[in-house]
N, CA, C and O atoms as a CHARMM CRD file, in Angstrom:
* protein
*
  352
    1    1 UNK  N    121.39600 -54.30500 253.11600 PROA 1      0.00000
    2    1 UNK  CA   120.75000 -52.99500 252.33300 PROA 1      0.00000
    3    1 UNK  C    121.08700 -53.36400 251.11400 PROA 1      0.00000
    4    1 UNK  O    122.28800 -53.56100 250.92700 PROA 1      0.00000
    5    2 UNK  N    120.23200 -53.54000 250.07800 PROA 2      0.00000
    6    2 UNK  CA   120.37900 -53.41600 248.85700 PROA 2      0.00000
    7    2 UNK  C    120.27600 -51.97000 248.00700 PROA 2      0.00000
    8    2 UNK  O    119.18000 -51.49400 248.30200 PROA 2      0.00000
    9    3 UNK  N    120.87500 -51.20600 247.20300 PROA 3      0.00000
   10    3 UNK  CA   121.13100 -50.20100 246.44400 PROA 3      0.00000
   11    3 UNK  C    120.57700 -50.34800 244.94600 PROA 3      0.00000
   12    3 UNK  O    120.97400 -51.20700 244.15900 PROA 3      0.00000
   13    4 UNK  N    119.73200 -49.51200 244.70700 PROA 4      0.00000
   14    4 UNK  CA   119.49700 -49.53500 243.08600 PROA 4      0.00000
   15    4 UNK  C    119.33700 -47.77200 242.94900 PROA 4      0.00000
   16    4 UNK  O    118.86400 -46.81900 243.56800 PROA 4      0.00000
   17    5 UNK  N    120.07900 -48.08700 241.69400 PROA 5      0.00000
   18    5 UNK  CA   120.27000 -47.35400 240.96800 PROA 5      0.00000
   19    5 UNK  C    119.79300 -47.71100 239.63400 PROA 5      0.00000
   20    5 UNK  O    120.07500 -48.71500 238.98000 PROA 5      0.00000
   21    6 UNK  N    118.97800 -46.67000 239.31000 PROA 6      0.00000
   22    6 UNK  CA   118.06500 -46.24000 238.17500 PROA 6      0.00000
   23    6 UNK  C    118.88500 -45.23200 236.93800 PROA 6      0.00000
   24    6 UNK  O    119.63100 -44.33000 237.32100 PROA 6      0.00000
   25    7 UNK  N    118.72000 -45.42000 235.83100 PROA 7      0.00000
   26    7 UNK  CA   119.30000 -44.35200 234.85000 PROA 7      0.00000
   27    7 UNK  C    117.73500 -44.22100 234.35000 PROA 7      0.00000
   28    7 UNK  O    116.80600 -44.91800 233.94200 PROA 7      0.00000
   29    8 UNK  N    118.19200 -42.38000 234.76500 PROA 8      0.00000
   30    8 UNK  CA   117.28300 -41.59100 234.02400 PROA 8      0.00000
   31    8 UNK  C    116.72500 -41.16900 232.27100 PROA 8      0.00000
   32    8 UNK  O    117.41500 -40.70000 231.36700 PROA 8      0.00000
   33    9 UNK  N    115.62300 -41.44800 232.25600 PROA 9      0.00000
   34    9 UNK  CA   114.89600 -41.40200 230.83200 PROA 9      0.00000
   35    9 UNK  C    115.60300 -40.50400 230.05200 PROA 9      0.00000
   36    9 UNK  O    115.43800 -40.69300 228.84600 PROA 9      0.00000
   37   10 UNK  N    116.66600 -39.17600 230.47900 PROA 10     0.00000
   38   10 UNK  CA   117.45600 -38.73900 229.85500 PROA 10     0.00000
   39   10 UNK  C    118.37300 -39.16200 229.29500 PROA 10     0.00000
   40   10 UNK  O    118.84900 -39.22200 228.16200 PROA 10     0.00000
   41   11 UNK  N    118.56000 -39.45700 230.27900 PROA 11     0.00000
   42   11 UNK  CA   120.29600 -40.70900 230.24000 PROA 11     0.00000
   43   11 UNK  C    120.21000 -41.64800 229.18700 PROA 11     0.00000
   44   11 UNK  O    121.03200 -41.50100 228.28300 PROA 11     0.00000
   45   12 UNK  N    119.24500 -42.76400 229.07800 PROA 12     0.00000
   46   12 UNK  CA   118.31600 -43.27100 228.35700 PROA 12     0.00000
   47   12 UNK  C    118.07400 -42.40600 226.56700 PROA 12     0.00000
   48   12 UNK  O    118.60300 -42.56300 225.46700 PROA 12     0.00000
   49   13 UNK  N    117.43000 -41.86700 226.89700 PROA 13     0.00000
   50   13 UNK  CA   117.63600 -41.11600 225.63600 PROA 13     0.00000
   51   13 UNK  C    118.90900 -40.71500 224.98100 PROA 13     0.00000
   52   13 UNK  O    119.27500 -41.42000 224.04100 PROA 13     0.00000
   53   14 UNK  N    119.60800 -39.75000 225.30600 PROA 14     0.00000
   54   14 UNK  CA   120.61400 -39.97400 225.01200 PROA 14     0.00000
   55   14 UNK  C    121.73800 -40.58400 224.20900 PROA 14     0.00000
   56   14 UNK  O    122.42200 -40.01500 223.35800 PROA 14     0.00000
   57   15 UNK  N    121.85600 -42.45900 224.82200 PROA 15     0.00000
   58   15 UNK  CA   122.54100 -43.11100 224.36300 PROA 15     0.00000
   59   15 UNK  C    121.45600 -43.65600 223.60000 PROA 15     0.00000
   60   15 UNK  O    121.95900 -44.16800 222.60000 PROA 15     0.00000
   61   16 UNK  N    120.01800 -43.81400 223.58600 PROA 16     0.00000
   62   16 UNK  CA   119.52700 -44.42400 222.54900 PROA 16     0.00000
   63   16 UNK  C    120.31000 -43.46500 221.00400 PROA 16     0.00000
   64   16 UNK  O    120.97100 -44.04600 220.14400 PROA 16     0.00000
   65   17 UNK  N    120.02200 -42.00700 220.99300 PROA 17     0.00000
   66   17 UNK  CA   120.69500 -41.12000 219.56300 PROA 17     0.00000
   67   17 UNK  C    121.97600 -41.49400 219.43000 PROA 17     0.00000
   68   17 UNK  O    122.43800 -41.74700 218.31700 PROA 17     0.00000
   69   18 UNK  N    122.60100 -41.56300 220.39100 PROA 18     0.00000
   70   18 UNK  CA   124.71300 -42.08200 220.42400 PROA 18     0.00000
   71   18 UNK  C    124.32600 -43.34900 219.50900 PROA 18     0.00000
   72   18 UNK  O    124.09300 -43.17200 218.31400 PROA 18     0.00000
   73   19 UNK  N    124.27900 -44.26100 219.92200 PROA 19     0.00000
   74   19 UNK  CA   124.33100 -46.11700 219.60100 PROA 19     0.00000
   75   19 UNK  C    123.53700 -45.37000 218.29300 PROA 19     0.00000
   76   19 UNK  O    124.26200 -44.84900 217.44500 PROA 19     0.00000
   77   20 UNK  N    122.21600 -45.31300 218.13200 PROA 20     0.00000
   78   20 UNK  CA   121.55700 -45.43000 216.32500 PROA 20     0.00000
   79   20 UNK  C    122.40200 -44.70600 215.34600 PROA 20     0.00000
   80   20 UNK  O    122.45900 -44.94400 214.14000 PROA 20     0.00000
   81   21 UNK  N    123.33600 -43.39500 216.28900 PROA 21     0.00000
   82   21 UNK  CA   123.82100 -42.65300 214.85200 PROA 21     0.00000
   83   21 UNK  C    124.94900 -43.19500 215.25200 PROA 21     0.00000
   84   21 UNK  O    124.15200 -44.12400 215.38300 PROA 21     0.00000
   85   22 UNK  N    126.28300 -43.68300 215.67800 PROA 22     0.00000
   86   22 UNK  CA   127.24800 -44.27000 216.11400 PROA 22     0.00000
   87   22 UNK  C    127.55000 -45.56400 214.93300 PROA 22     0.00000
   88   22 UNK  O    128.59600 -45.76800 214.31700 PROA 22     0.00000
   89   23 UNK  N    126.27300 -46.32200 214.86700 PROA 23     0.00000
   90   23 UNK  CA   125.85400 -46.72800 214.44300 PROA 23     0.00000
   91   23 UNK  C    125.68800 -47.06500 212.76000 PROA 23     0.00000
   92   23 UNK  O    125.89400 -48.02900 212.02300 PROA 23     0.00000
   93   24 UNK  N    125.15600 -45.58100 212.62000 PROA 24     0.00000
   94   24 UNK  CA   124.79500 -45.36100 210.98000 PROA 24     0.00000
   95   24 UNK  C    126.38600 -44.85100 210.48500 PROA 24     0.00000
   96   24 UNK  O    127.02800 -45.01200 209.44800 PROA 24     0.00000
   97   25 UNK  N    126.61600 -44.26200 211.58900 PROA 25     0.00000
   98   25 UNK  CA   128.07800 -43.51900 211.23700 PROA 25     0.00000
   99   25 UNK  C    129.54200 -44.49100 210.00800 PROA 25     0.00000
  100   25 UNK  O    130.15100 -44.38800 208.94400 PROA 25     0.00000
  101   26 UNK  N    129.32900 -45.53700 211.48300 PROA 26     0.00000
  102   26 UNK  CA   130.01400 -46.97100 210.99300 PROA 26     0.00000
  103   26 UNK  C    129.89300 -47.55600 209.85900 PROA 26     0.00000
  104   26 UNK  O    130.79100 -47.92800 209.10300 PROA 26     0.00000
  105   27 UNK  N    128.28800 -47.67300 209.69000 PROA 27     0.00000
  106   27 UNK  CA   128.10600 -48.22800 208.59300 PROA 27     0.00000
  107   27 UNK  C    128.02600 -47.37400 207.27100 PROA 27     0.00000
  108   27 UNK  O    127.63500 -48.05600 206.32400 PROA 27     0.00000
  109   28 UNK  N    128.23400 -46.36100 207.03100 PROA 28     0.00000
  110   28 UNK  CA   128.16100 -45.84500 206.27500 PROA 28     0.00000
  111   28 UNK  C    129.51100 -45.69100 205.47700 PROA 28     0.00000
  112   28 UNK  O    129.68000 -45.57300 204.26300 PROA 28     0.00000
  113   29 UNK  N    130.43900 -45.72700 206.52500 PROA 29     0.00000
  114   29 UNK  CA   131.40200 -45.82800 205.60500 PROA 29     0.00000
  115   29 UNK  C    132.14400 -47.70700 205.15300 PROA 29     0.00000
  116   29 UNK  O    133.04600 -48.09000 204.40800 PROA 29     0.00000
  117   30 UNK  N    131.32000 -48.29900 205.93100 PROA 30     0.00000
  118   30 UNK  CA   131.34100 -49.32600 205.43200 PROA 30     0.00000
  119   30 UNK  C    130.83200 -49.90600 204.28000 PROA 30     0.00000
  120   30 UNK  O    131.35000 -50.84900 203.68200 PROA 30     0.00000
  121   31 UNK  N    129.59900 -49.20900 203.91500 PROA 31     0.00000
  122   31 UNK  CA   128.85500 -48.98300 203.04500 PROA 31     0.00000
  123   31 UNK  C    129.76500 -48.38000 201.08000 PROA 31     0.00000
  124   31 UNK  O    129.60500 -48.68400 199.89700 PROA 31     0.00000
  125   32 UNK  N    130.86600 -47.21400 202.08500 PROA 32     0.00000
  126   32 UNK  CA   131.23600 -46.64100 201.30100 PROA 32     0.00000
  127   32 UNK  C    132.49800 -47.44800 201.08000 PROA 32     0.00000
  128   32 UNK  O    132.82500 -47.19400 199.92000 PROA 32     0.00000
  129   33 UNK  N    133.40600 -48.32400 201.62300 PROA 33     0.00000
  130   33 UNK  CA   134.77000 -48.82400 201.21700 PROA 33     0.00000
  131   33 UNK  C    134.50500 -50.13500 201.10100 PROA 33     0.00000
  132   33 UNK  O    135.53500 -50.81000 201.09000 PROA 33     0.00000
  133   34 UNK  N    132.83500 -51.16100 200.94700 PROA 34     0.00000
  134   34 UNK  CA   133.08500 -51.96000 200.97300 PROA 34     0.00000
  135   34 UNK  C    133.27300 -53.22600 201.62100 PROA 34     0.00000
  136   34 UNK  O    133.87000 -54.20400 201.17200 PROA 34     0.00000
  137   35 UNK  N    132.53900 -53.06300 203.02700 PROA 35     0.00000
  138   35 UNK  CA   133.25800 -54.21600 203.69000 PROA 35     0.00000
  139   35 UNK  C    131.68200 -54.83000 204.95200 PROA 35     0.00000
  140   35 UNK  O    131.06000 -54.58900 205.98600 PROA 35     0.00000
  141   36 UNK  N    131.91400 -56.24600 203.09700 PROA 36     0.00000
  142   36 UNK  CA   130.53200 -56.27500 202.87000 PROA 36     0.00000
  143   36 UNK  C    130.01900 -56.95900 204.67600 PROA 36     0.00000
  144   36 UNK  O    129.04300 -56.72000 205.38700 PROA 36     0.00000
  145   37 UNK  N    130.77600 -57.52000 204.78700 PROA 37     0.00000
  146   37 UNK  CA   130.35700 -58.67200 206.11200 PROA 37     0.00000
  147   37 UNK  C    129.99200 -57.67400 207.26500 PROA 37     0.00000
  148   37 UNK  O    128.87500 -57.99200 207.67300 PROA 37     0.00000
  149   38 UNK  N    130.44900 -56.66500 207.91000 PROA 38     0.00000
  150   38 UNK  CA   130.44300 -55.36900 208.74900 PROA 38     0.00000
  151   38 UNK  C    129.19000 -54.89500 208.40400 PROA 38     0.00000
  152   38 UNK  O    128.21500 -55.04300 209.14000 PROA 38     0.00000
  153   39 UNK  N    129.14700 -54.26500 207.20100 PROA 39     0.00000
  154   39 UNK  CA   127.77300 -53.95100 206.69800 PROA 39     0.00000
  155   39 UNK  C    126.86800 -54.76900 206.93200 PROA 39     0.00000
  156   39 UNK  O    125.98600 -54.32400 207.66800 PROA 39     0.00000
  157   40 UNK  N    126.70500 -56.11200 206.48600 PROA 40     0.00000
  158   40 UNK  CA   125.17700 -56.90700 206.72000 PROA 40     0.00000
  159   40 UNK  C    125.31200 -56.41100 208.64600 PROA 40     0.00000
  160   40 UNK  O    124.49700 -55.57200 209.03000 PROA 40     0.00000
  161   41 UNK  N    126.67400 -57.16700 210.03300 PROA 41     0.00000
  162   41 UNK  CA   126.02000 -56.86300 211.15100 PROA 41     0.00000
  163   41 UNK  C    125.71100 -55.33700 211.92100 PROA 41     0.00000
  164   41 UNK  O    125.18600 -55.15800 213.02000 PROA 41     0.00000
  165   42 UNK  N    126.20900 -54.34400 210.97700 PROA 42     0.00000
  166   42 UNK  CA   125.58800 -53.14900 211.58300 PROA 42     0.00000
  167   42 UNK  C    124.88800 -52.46600 211.24800 PROA 42     0.00000
  168   42 UNK  O    124.60900 -51.33900 211.65900 PROA 42     0.00000
  169   43 UNK  N    124.20100 -53.50600 209.83000 PROA 43     0.00000
  170   43 UNK  CA   122.79400 -52.89800 209.61900 PROA 43     0.00000
  171   43 UNK  C    121.74300 -53.63400 210.21500 PROA 43     0.00000
  172   43 UNK  O    120.55100 -53.33400 210.14300 PROA 43     0.00000
  173   44 UNK  N    122.10500 -54.36700 210.66100 PROA 44     0.00000
  174   44 UNK  CA   120.70900 -55.46500 211.53400 PROA 44     0.00000
  175   44 UNK  C    120.88000 -54.61400 212.91000 PROA 44     0.00000
  176   44 UNK  O    119.94800 -54.55500 213.71200 PROA 44     0.00000
  177   45 UNK  N    121.91800 -54.06600 213.10200 PROA 45     0.00000
  178   45 UNK  CA   122.47000 -53.62700 214.88200 PROA 45     0.00000
  179   45 UNK  C    121.30100 -52.48600 214.37700 PROA 45     0.00000
  180   45 UNK  O    120.24900 -52.74800 214.96000 PROA 45     0.00000
  181   46 UNK  N    121.21600 -51.80000 213.85600 PROA 46     0.00000
  182   46 UNK  CA   120.79400 -50.30400 213.38700 PROA 46     0.00000
  183   46 UNK  C    119.68400 -50.65600 213.73700 PROA 46     0.00000
  184   46 UNK  O    119.30200 -50.23000 214.82700 PROA 46     0.00000
  185   47 UNK  N    118.75600 -51.56700 212.93600 PROA 47     0.00000
  186   47 UNK  CA   116.85500 -51.15600 212.99400 PROA 47     0.00000
  187   47 UNK  C    116.78200 -52.46100 213.97300 PROA 47     0.00000
  188   47 UNK  O    115.99200 -53.37400 213.73400 PROA 47     0.00000
  189   48 UNK  N    117.51600 -52.47600 214.90200 PROA 48     0.00000
  190   48 UNK  CA   117.31600 -53.81800 216.10900 PROA 48     0.00000
  191   48 UNK  C    117.59800 -51.99700 217.26500 PROA 48     0.00000
  192   48 UNK  O    116.82200 -51.89600 218.21500 PROA 48     0.00000
  193   49 UNK  N    118.16500 -51.34700 217.15600 PROA 49     0.00000
  194   49 UNK  CA   118.09800 -50.21700 217.85500 PROA 49     0.00000
  195   49 UNK  C    116.99800 -49.23600 217.83200 PROA 49     0.00000
  196   49 UNK  O    116.64200 -48.54000 218.78300 PROA 49     0.00000
  197   50 UNK  N    116.35000 -49.26000 216.29300 PROA 50     0.00000
  198   50 UNK  CA   115.41500 -48.26800 215.87400 PROA 50     0.00000
  199   50 UNK  C    114.57700 -49.10600 216.60900 PROA 50     0.00000
  200   50 UNK  O    114.10000 -48.22200 217.32100 PROA 50     0.00000
  201   51 UNK  N    114.07600 -50.03300 216.95500 PROA 51     0.00000
  202   51 UNK  CA   113.07100 -50.70200 217.36300 PROA 51     0.00000
  203   51 UNK  C    112.48200 -50.44700 218.97300 PROA 51     0.00000
  204   51 UNK  O    111.37800 -50.77900 219.40400 PROA 51     0.00000
  205   52 UNK  N    113.72600 -49.66300 219.79500 PROA 52     0.00000
  206   52 UNK  CA   113.89100 -49.39500 220.82800 PROA 52     0.00000
  207   52 UNK  C    113.28700 -48.05700 220.87900 PROA 52     0.00000
  208   52 UNK  O    112.32600 -47.62500 221.51600 PROA 52     0.00000
  209   53 UNK  N    114.29300 -47.37800 219.84200 PROA 53     0.00000
  210   53 UNK  CA   113.80800 -45.79900 219.69900 PROA 53     0.00000
  211   53 UNK  C    112.66800 -45.39400 219.53800 PROA 53     0.00000
  212   53 UNK  O    112.10700 -44.60500 220.29800 PROA 53     0.00000
  213   54 UNK  N    112.13000 -45.93600 218.41600 PROA 54     0.00000
  214   54 UNK  CA   111.16200 -45.54300 218.14900 PROA 54     0.00000
  215   54 UNK  C    109.93000 -44.94100 218.90900 PROA 54     0.00000
  216   54 UNK  O    109.33600 -43.87300 218.76500 PROA 54     0.00000
  217   55 UNK  N    109.72900 -46.12100 219.87400 PROA 55     0.00000
  218   55 UNK  CA   108.95700 -46.17200 220.82100 PROA 55     0.00000
  219   55 UNK  C    109.03700 -44.70000 221.57300 PROA 55     0.00000
  220   55 UNK  O    108.11700 -43.88200 221.60000 PROA 55     0.00000
  221   56 UNK  N    109.95000 -44.59100 221.99500 PROA 56     0.00000
  222   56 UNK  CA   110.86900 -44.04800 222.83300 PROA 56     0.00000
  223   56 UNK  C    110.41500 -42.32400 222.54300 PROA 56     0.00000
  224   56 UNK  O    110.25500 -41.50500 223.44800 PROA 56     0.00000
  225   57 UNK  N    110.30800 -42.12400 221.50300 PROA 57     0.00000
  226   57 UNK  CA   111.23600 -40.82200 221.30800 PROA 57     0.00000
  227   57 UNK  C    109.34700 -40.19700 220.37900 PROA 57     0.00000
  228   57 UNK  O    108.90100 -39.14500 220.83700 PROA 57     0.00000
  229   58 UNK  N    108.71500 -40.70900 219.52900 PROA 58     0.00000
  230   58 UNK  CA   107.79000 -40.57300 218.83400 PROA 58     0.00000
  231   58 UNK  C    107.17200 -39.60300 219.14100 PROA 58     0.00000
  232   58 UNK  O    107.25800 -38.51900 218.56400 PROA 58     0.00000
  233   59 UNK  N    106.26700 -39.92100 220.35400 PROA 59     0.00000
  234   59 UNK  CA   105.89000 -38.52600 220.80700 PROA 59     0.00000
  235   59 UNK  C    106.40300 -37.86600 222.50700 PROA 59     0.00000
  236   59 UNK  O    105.78000 -37.60400 223.53500 PROA 59     0.00000
  237   60 UNK  N    108.14700 -37.78200 222.00800 PROA 60     0.00000
  238   60 UNK  CA   108.41600 -37.35200 223.52600 PROA 60     0.00000
  239   60 UNK  C    108.55600 -35.59000 222.90700 PROA 60     0.00000
  240   60 UNK  O    108.61100 -35.24700 221.72600 PROA 60     0.00000
  241   61 UNK  N    108.58600 -34.69500 224.13100 PROA 61     0.00000
  242   61 UNK  CA   108.37700 -33.60300 224.00300 PROA 61     0.00000
  243   61 UNK  C    109.74000 -33.21800 223.68800 PROA 61     0.00000
  244   61 UNK  O    110.75400 -33.91300 223.62200 PROA 61     0.00000
  245   62 UNK  N    109.51200 -31.60100 223.45200 PROA 62     0.00000
  246   62 UNK  CA   110.45800 -31.44100 222.79100 PROA 62     0.00000
  247   62 UNK  C    111.82700 -31.89200 223.14700 PROA 62     0.00000
  248   62 UNK  O    112.59400 -32.51900 222.41600 PROA 62     0.00000
  249   63 UNK  N    112.09900 -31.36600 224.75200 PROA 63     0.00000
  250   63 UNK  CA   113.04100 -31.33400 225.40500 PROA 63     0.00000
  251   63 UNK  C    113.97800 -32.55200 225.44600 PROA 63     0.00000
  252   63 UNK  O    115.16800 -32.52400 225.76000 PROA 63     0.00000
  253   64 UNK  N    113.10800 -33.84800 225.00500 PROA 64     0.00000
  254   64 UNK  CA   113.29100 -34.86500 225.18700 PROA 64     0.00000
  255   64 UNK  C    114.14000 -35.37300 223.71600 PROA 64     0.00000
  256   64 UNK  O    114.95300 -36.29500 223.63900 PROA 64     0.00000
  257   65 UNK  N    113.69200 -34.50400 222.65400 PROA 65     0.00000
  258   65 UNK  CA   113.91300 -34.89700 220.83700 PROA 65     0.00000
  259   65 UNK  C    114.88200 -34.53500 220.97700 PROA 65     0.00000
  260   65 UNK  O    115.78100 -35.27300 220.57300 PROA 65     0.00000
  261   66 UNK  N    115.44500 -32.64400 221.89500 PROA 66     0.00000
  262   66 UNK  CA   116.61300 -32.31500 222.00200 PROA 66     0.00000
  263   66 UNK  C    117.55700 -33.16800 222.51600 PROA 66     0.00000
  264   66 UNK  O    118.56100 -33.40800 221.84500 PROA 66     0.00000
  265   67 UNK  N    117.44300 -33.53500 223.31400 PROA 67     0.00000
  266   67 UNK  CA   118.39900 -34.81400 223.81500 PROA 67     0.00000
  267   67 UNK  C    118.58600 -35.90100 223.65400 PROA 67     0.00000
  268   67 UNK  O    119.39000 -36.60300 224.26700 PROA 67     0.00000
  269   68 UNK  N    117.76200 -36.25400 222.67500 PROA 68     0.00000
  270   68 UNK  CA   118.00000 -37.37000 221.79700 PROA 68     0.00000
  271   68 UNK  C    119.25400 -37.13600 220.37100 PROA 68     0.00000
  272   68 UNK  O    120.16000 -37.80400 219.87100 PROA 68     0.00000
  273   69 UNK  N    118.66400 -35.86600 220.16800 PROA 69     0.00000
  274   69 UNK  CA   119.66400 -35.45200 219.16500 PROA 69     0.00000
  275   69 UNK  C    120.90200 -34.95900 219.33700 PROA 69     0.00000
  276   69 UNK  O    121.75100 -35.01300 218.44700 PROA 69     0.00000
  277   70 UNK  N    121.13900 -34.35500 220.68000 PROA 70     0.00000
  278   70 UNK  CA   122.59500 -34.11000 221.38100 PROA 70     0.00000
  279   70 UNK  C    123.45500 -35.60600 221.27100 PROA 70     0.00000
  280   70 UNK  O    124.64200 -35.70700 220.96100 PROA 70     0.00000
  281   71 UNK  N    122.39900 -36.87700 221.65400 PROA 71     0.00000
  282   71 UNK  CA   123.54200 -38.17800 221.75100 PROA 71     0.00000
  283   71 UNK  C    123.45000 -38.36700 220.28800 PROA 71     0.00000
  284   71 UNK  O    124.41200 -38.69200 219.59300 PROA 71     0.00000
  285   72 UNK  N    122.24000 -38.14800 219.84100 PROA 72     0.00000
  286   72 UNK  CA   122.80100 -38.73100 217.95000 PROA 72     0.00000
  287   72 UNK  C    123.75300 -37.55600 217.50900 PROA 72     0.00000
  288   72 UNK  O    124.64800 -38.02100 216.80300 PROA 72     0.00000
  289   73 UNK  N    123.83800 -36.57700 217.63100 PROA 73     0.00000
  290   73 UNK  CA   125.69600 -35.62800 217.13800 PROA 73     0.00000
  291   73 UNK  C    126.57700 -36.07700 217.69100 PROA 73     0.00000
  292   73 UNK  O    127.61500 -35.91300 217.04900 PROA 73     0.00000
  293   74 UNK  N    126.74900 -36.71400 218.82400 PROA 74     0.00000
  294   74 UNK  CA   127.69200 -37.17400 219.61000 PROA 74     0.00000
  295   74 UNK  C    128.21600 -38.89900 219.02000 PROA 74     0.00000
  296   74 UNK  O    129.33800 -39.34600 219.25700 PROA 74     0.00000
  297   75 UNK  N    126.92200 -39.82400 218.08000 PROA 75     0.00000
  298   75 UNK  CA   127.22900 -40.61800 217.75300 PROA 75     0.00000
  299   75 UNK  C    127.86400 -40.64500 216.33100 PROA 75     0.00000
  300   75 UNK  O    128.74800 -41.26100 215.73600 PROA 75     0.00000
  301   76 UNK  N    127.11200 -39.82800 216.13500 PROA 76     0.00000
  302   76 UNK  CA   128.08400 -39.69900 214.96600 PROA 76     0.00000
  303   76 UNK  C    129.28900 -38.91100 214.54100 PROA 76     0.00000
  304   76 UNK  O    129.58500 -38.85400 213.34800 PROA 76     0.00000
  305   77 UNK  N    130.02400 -38.27900 215.49300 PROA 77     0.00000
  306   77 UNK  CA   131.59300 -37.87900 215.61200 PROA 77     0.00000
  307   77 UNK  C    132.06700 -39.40100 216.43400 PROA 77     0.00000
  308   77 UNK  O    132.88100 -40.13300 215.87000 PROA 77     0.00000
  309   78 UNK  N    131.64500 -39.68200 217.41700 PROA 78     0.00000
  310   78 UNK  CA   131.75000 -41.39100 217.20500 PROA 78     0.00000
  311   78 UNK  C    132.21400 -42.24000 216.67800 PROA 78     0.00000
  312   78 UNK  O    133.24700 -42.90500 216.75400 PROA 78     0.00000
  313   79 UNK  N    131.42000 -42.19600 216.14200 PROA 79     0.00000
  314   79 UNK  CA   131.23900 -43.82100 214.99600 PROA 79     0.00000
  315   79 UNK  C    131.91400 -43.27800 213.75000 PROA 79     0.00000
  316   79 UNK  O    132.13600 -44.18300 212.94500 PROA 79     0.00000
  317   80 UNK  N    132.36000 -41.92000 213.29000 PROA 80     0.00000
  318   80 UNK  CA   133.18300 -41.29000 213.07900 PROA 80     0.00000
  319   80 UNK  C    134.84100 -41.73100 212.65900 PROA 80     0.00000
  320   80 UNK  O    135.47800 -42.16900 211.70200 PROA 80     0.00000
  321   81 UNK  N    135.06500 -41.22700 214.27600 PROA 81     0.00000
  322   81 UNK  CA   135.91300 -42.01500 215.05500 PROA 81     0.00000
  323   81 UNK  C    136.44900 -43.31100 214.88900 PROA 81     0.00000
  324   81 UNK  O    137.51000 -43.61300 214.34300 PROA 81     0.00000
  325   82 UNK  N    135.26000 -44.35200 215.63500 PROA 82     0.00000
  326   82 UNK  CA   135.82800 -45.47200 215.07700 PROA 82     0.00000
  327   82 UNK  C    135.83600 -46.44800 213.68900 PROA 82     0.00000
  328   82 UNK  O    136.41400 -47.46200 213.29800 PROA 82     0.00000
  329   83 UNK  N    135.29700 -45.93700 213.42800 PROA 83     0.00000
  330   83 UNK  CA   135.49300 -45.97200 211.42400 PROA 83     0.00000
  331   83 UNK  C    137.06300 -46.03600 211.02300 PROA 83     0.00000
  332   83 UNK  O    137.69400 -46.84500 210.34400 PROA 83     0.00000
  333   84 UNK  N    137.47300 -44.75600 211.77500 PROA 84     0.00000
  334   84 UNK  CA   138.72600 -44.18300 211.16800 PROA 84     0.00000
  335   84 UNK  C    139.45600 -45.20700 211.74600 PROA 84     0.00000
  336   84 UNK  O    140.05400 -45.94300 210.96100 PROA 84     0.00000
  337   85 UNK  N    139.57700 -45.49600 213.27100 PROA 85     0.00000
  338   85 UNK  CA   140.75900 -46.17300 214.19400 PROA 85     0.00000
  339   85 UNK  C    140.00700 -48.02200 213.69900 PROA 85     0.00000
  340   85 UNK  O    140.53000 -48.99900 214.23500 PROA 85     0.00000
  341   86 UNK  N    139.17100 -48.16900 212.98800 PROA 86     0.00000
  342   86 UNK  CA   138.75300 -49.69000 212.85100 PROA 86     0.00000
  343   86 UNK  C    139.60200 -49.96200 211.33700 PROA 86     0.00000
  344   86 UNK  O    140.44400 -50.85900 211.32400 PROA 86     0.00000
  345   87 UNK  N    139.34500 -49.15300 210.07100 PROA 87     0.00000
  346   87 UNK  CA   138.97100 -49.18600 208.56500 PROA 87     0.00000
  347   87 UNK  C    140.96200 -49.19700 208.26500 PROA 87     0.00000
  348   87 UNK  O    141.59400 -49.99200 207.56900 PROA 87     0.00000
  349   88 UNK  N    141.56500 -47.85800 209.19400 PROA 88     0.00000
  350   88 UNK  CA   142.93500 -47.74900 208.37300 PROA 88     0.00000
  351   88 UNK  C    143.90500 -47.62000 208.99700 PROA 88     0.00000
  352   88 UNK  O    144.99500 -47.52900 208.43200 PROA 88     0.00000
């Protein structure tokens, strides 16, 4: 018997927002502190993640947009924490 687990669309939306804003928070720190290589790498991934998120949320319902925004807010805090841990 094969067990299948599928991730709900709400979870995908939450983590899509989280990952993108986490990267933006890290990139903002890198820009402010002239971390050139990290800035380039994270900048690439911001745009790459965005290509997946834009399709998913552009025509979403209000509840989906709220879930995405909650993930983004969580990503902002996590990105700040990661930046402090990495660079200080």
